[in-house]
C-alpha positions in Angstrom: 106.0 92.8 83.3 103.9 90.8 85.7 100.4 90.1 84.9 97.1 90.7 87.9 93.7 90.0 87.6 90.6 91.5 89.3 88.9 89.2 91.1 85.4 89.1 89.8 83.6 89.9 93.3 80.8 92.2 91.6 79.8 89.6 89.0 81.7 91.4 86.5 82.6 94.4 85.3 80.5 95.9 82.4 77.6 98.2 83.8 75.9 97.7 80.4 76.1 93.7 80.5 73.8 92.3 82.6 74.9 88.9 82.3 78.8 88.2 82.3 78.5 84.5 82.5 80.4 84.9 85.7 78.9 84.7 88.7 79.9 86.4 91.9 79.9 83.0 93.8 82.9 81.3 95.6 82.5 78.5 92.6 83.1 80.7 90.0 86.3 82.5 92.3 88.0 79.7 93.3 88.1 77.7 89.5 89.1 80.8 88.1 92.2 81.7 90.6 93.3 78.3 90.5 93.6 78.4 86.9 95.0 81.6 86.5 98.1 80.9 88.4 98.3 77.9 86.0 98.0 79.3 82.6 100.9 82.4 83.7 99.2 85.0 86.0 101.2 86.1 89.0 98.2 88.2 90.9 94.7 88.6 91.8 93.3 92.0 93.1 90.2 91.8 95.5 88.4 94.7 95.4 86.6 95.8 98.8 82.8 97.0 98.6 80.0 95.5 100.5 77.7 97.2 97.8 78.1 96.0 94.7 79.2 98.8 92.4 79.2 97.5 89.3 76.3 95.7 88.9 74.0 97.5 91.2 73.8 98.1 94.9 71.1 95.2 95.4 73.2 92.8 93.7 75.5 90.1 95.3 78.8 91.2 96.4 81.7 88.7 97.6 83.3 89.8 101.0 87.1 90.8 100.3 88.4 89.3 103.5 86.8 85.9 104.1 87.6 85.7 100.0 90.8 86.1 100.5 91.4 83.6 103.4 89.8 81.2 101.4 91.9 81.3 98.4 94.9 81.4 100.4 94.6 78.0 101.2 93.9 76.9 97.5 96.0 78.6 95.6 99.4 77.6 95.3 101.3 81.1 93.7 99.2 83.8 93.2 100.0 86.9 95.0 96.6 87.5 96.9 96.2 91.9 96.6 93.3 92.4 99.0 92.0 95.9 99.3 91.2 97.2 102.7 89.6 100.5 103.3 90.9 102.0 106.9 87.9 103.1 108.0 86.2 100.0 108.4 88.9 97.9 109.8 90.6 98.6 112.7 94.0 98.3 112.4 95.0 96.2 115.1 92.5 93.9 114.7 93.4 93.7 110.9 97.1 93.7 111.7 96.1 90.2 113.7 93.8 88.9 110.6 96.2 89.6 107.9 99.1 88.0 109.5 97.5 84.8 109.9 96.3 84.6 106.2 99.6 85.5 105.0 100.5 82.3 106.8 98.1 80.6 105.3 98.9 81.8 102.2 102.6 81.0 102.5 104.0 84.6 102.7 101.7 85.7 99.8 99.2 88.3 100.5 99.5 91.9 99.4 97.8 95.0 100.8 95.8 97.9 98.4 94.9 100.1 101.1 92.5 102.3 99.9 90.8 105.7 101.6 87.1 105.1 101.1 84.9 107.0 98.8 81.7 106.1 98.7 80.0 107.9 101.8 76.6 106.3 100.9 77.6 102.6 101.7 79.6 104.0 105.1 76.5 105.2 106.1 74.5 102.5 105.4 76.7 99.8 107.4 76.9 102.9 110.5 80.3 103.8 110.0 82.5 107.0 110.3 83.0 108.8 106.8 85.6 111.2 106.6 86.1 114.2 104.5 89.2 113.8 101.6 92.2 115.0 103.5 91.4 113.5 106.7 90.7 110.1 104.8 94.8 109.9 104.3 95.5 110.9 107.6 93.5 108.3 108.7 95.2 106.3 106.4 98.9 107.4 107.6 98.2 106.6 111.6 96.4 103.5 110.3 99.7 102.0 108.6 101.6 103.5 111.7 99.6 100.9 113.3 99.5 97.9 111.2 103.5 98.3 111.1 103.9 98.6 113.8 102.2 95.4 115.1 103.8 93.8 112.6 107.4 94.6 113.5 107.7 95.2 117.2 106.5 93.4 119.9 104.9 94.4 122.5 103.6 97.8 120.4 102.6 100.9 121.5 101.1 103.7 120.1 99.6 107.1 121.1 97.4 108.8 117.8 94.2 110.8 117.0 92.8 108.1 116.3 94.1 105.3 117.7 95.4 104.2 120.7 97.4 100.8 121.8 99.1 99.7 125.1 101.9 97.3 124.8 100.0 94.9 122.2 100.9 91.7 120.9 101.0 90.2 117.2 102.1 86.9 116.9 102.8 85.5 115.0 104.0 88.1 112.3 103.3 88.3 108.7 105.6 85.2 106.7 106.7 87.8 103.8 109.8 89.9 105.0 110.0 92.4 105.9 106.2 92.8 105.5 103.4 91.8 103.3 103.6 94.9 100.0 101.6 97.5 100.0 99.9 99.0 97.7 98.2 101.9 97.2 96.3 104.6 94.5 95.4 108.4 94.5 95.6 111.4 92.4 95.4 114.2 94.9 98.7 115.9 96.4 97.4 114.6 100.0 97.6 111.0 98.7 100.8 111.0 96.6 102.7 112.5 100.0 101.1 109.4 102.0 102.0 106.6 99.2 105.4 107.6 99.2 106.2 107.7 102.1 104.4 104.8 103.4 103.8 102.3 100.9 105.5 100.1 98.6 103.9 100.0 95.2 101.8 102.3 93.7 98.5 101.7 91.1 96.6 104.1 88.6 94.0 103.7 86.7 94.1 103.4 83.6 95.6 106.0 80.9 97.6 106.7 77.9 101.2 105.6 78.2 103.1 109.5 78.2 100.2 109.9 81.5 101.4 107.1 83.3 105.3 108.3 82.7 104.5 111.5 84.1 102.8 109.8 86.9 105.4 107.3 87.5 108.5 109.9 87.2 106.7 112.3 90.0 106.4 109.5 92.5 109.9 108.5 92.1 111.0 112.0 92.5 108.6 112.0 95.8 110.3 108.5 96.9 113.7 110.1 96.0 113.1 113.3 98.5 112.2 110.5 101.1 115.5 108.5 100.9 113.3 105.4 100.6 113.7 102.1 97.9 112.2 102.6 94.6 108.8 101.3 94.4 106.6 99.4 92.5 104.2 101.0 89.7 100.8 99.0 88.6 98.4 100.0 86.3 94.2 98.8 85.7 93.0 98.1 82.4 90.0 96.4 80.1 91.6 93.9 77.8 90.3 92.7 74.6 92.1 90.6 72.6 91.0 89.0 69.1 92.0 87.7 65.9 91.8 91.1 63.9 91.2 95.2 64.8 87.8 94.7 63.6 86.8 92.1 65.7 88.3 94.6 68.8 86.6 97.3 68.1 83.3 95.5 67.9 83.7 94.3 71.1 83.9 98.0 72.1 81.1 99.1 71.0 78.9 95.9 72.2 80.2 96.9 76.0 79.7 100.3 75.5 76.5 100.3 73.8 74.3 102.0 76.9 71.7 99.8 78.6 69.2 102.6 80.3 67.4 100.2 82.3 70.9 98.8 84.1 70.6 99.4 87.9 73.5 102.3 87.6 71.8 104.4 84.4 70.9 106.6 87.0 73.7 107.4 88.3 75.4 108.0 85.0 73.2 110.2 83.9 73.8 112.5 87.4 77.5 112.0 86.3 77.5 113.1 82.6 76.0 116.4 83.8 78.3 117.0 86.2 81.4 116.9 84.5 83.3 117.8 81.7 84.6 114.9 79.6 83.3 114.6 76.1 80.5 112.0 75.9 82.3 109.6 74.3 85.0 109.4 76.8 82.2 109.8 79.5 80.0 106.9 78.4 83.5 104.5 78.0 84.1 105.5 81.5 80.8 104.4 82.6 80.9 101.2 80.7 84.0 100.0 81.8 85.4 100.8 85.0 89.0 102.3 86.3 89.2 104.1 83.1 90.1 100.6 81.7 89.7 101.2 78.4 92.1 104.3 77.8 95.6 102.2 78.4 93.8 101.0 74.7 94.9 96.8 75.4 92.1 96.4 72.7 93.0 94.7 69.5 95.7 92.0 67.5 97.9 90.1 70.2 100.5 92.0 67.9 98.9 95.2 68.4 98.5 94.7 72.3 101.8 93.1 72.9 102.8 96.5 71.0 101.2 98.4 73.6 102.5 96.6 76.6 105.7 97.2 75.6 104.9 101.3 75.6 103.6 100.5 79.4 106.8 99.1 80.4 109.0 101.6 79.1 106.9 104.1 80.8 107.7 102.1 84.0 104.9 100.0 84.9 105.7 96.7 86.1 102.5 95.2 87.0 99.2 95.3 84.7 95.8 94.9 86.4 93.1 93.2 84.1 89.8 93.2 83.7 88.4 90.9 81.0 85.0 89.4 80.5 83.6 86.6 80.4 86.8 86.3 82.4 87.7 82.7 82.2 87.5 82.3 79.1 89.3 85.7 78.2 92.0 85.2 80.3 92.4 81.9 78.7 92.8 83.8 75.3 95.0 86.3 76.9 97.6 84.1 78.3 98.2 82.0 75.3 97.9 85.1 73.0 100.1 87.8 75.3 101.5 85.9 78.5 103.2 83.0 77.1 104.9 84.8 73.9 106.1 87.4 75.7 108.0 85.6 78.2 109.0 83.1 76.1 110.6 85.8 74.1 112.0 87.6 77.0 
């Protein structure tokens, strides 16, 4: 198992806890990432949203790509998985920028390709927002351009959305044959695109049997395409405590609704429009990316046991959220990462 963490570009991950003691700042981010690679973490994921989805749209949100370039220069081992949304980046200009960041990092850049979901953000920034399947059609073409520029010189392309004539992108990325391309999605359009064009599939958190079925489906799709095996990652929120009672109390604390929180009105609308049970809805609202579903909550022994279940299901990367992040990542590293690696 590899251990990754979500970089706190939004100043936290909890919608009901206003101050998580992890501000959205370069000072905190750089200190966290440098310490993370010292204590055993393999990767960080930088989400790309220009509005703060967690703390409220008027709160600070760090830019993913300029932060990634800075982290490339001050870290030495962490894989930098940076989210990229095709409708926000022209592929030829992006290919040049990303290749440069990859070289600064010594070949540690990876992409998390996200076919945008937030229509209001795109409208605020004056950008095109495609309907669902059209978003994946754009991503398909976008990836062909980026991949072509990283592998050919010169490169020409004639598509519905992008056209290039004898374009040159030099130098190429150091990562070979290219930076790893991760992507997630649960629709048929998403899974088809990912199986054909990406290297790794990332999933929201869920029970091991649900994750196992998703992995089996993607493996079968990949085999039908005649392509090498994929990697599989999953998001999860981790709470490690000396007793199960302490861990459960922390779950209660972070899922206690705050009606004054900036995003609460959106939750009320979502509550009326979905069919999930109320308790599950509250947990889904409180912690993003279905982070509590995997059940990485409890004593070190319980969490290690649970991780082993996900390994057996085929997961080889955990993308963890914790709060407050620096302190909880230290706890998780000493209680989970170090003992599991010593035993293996």
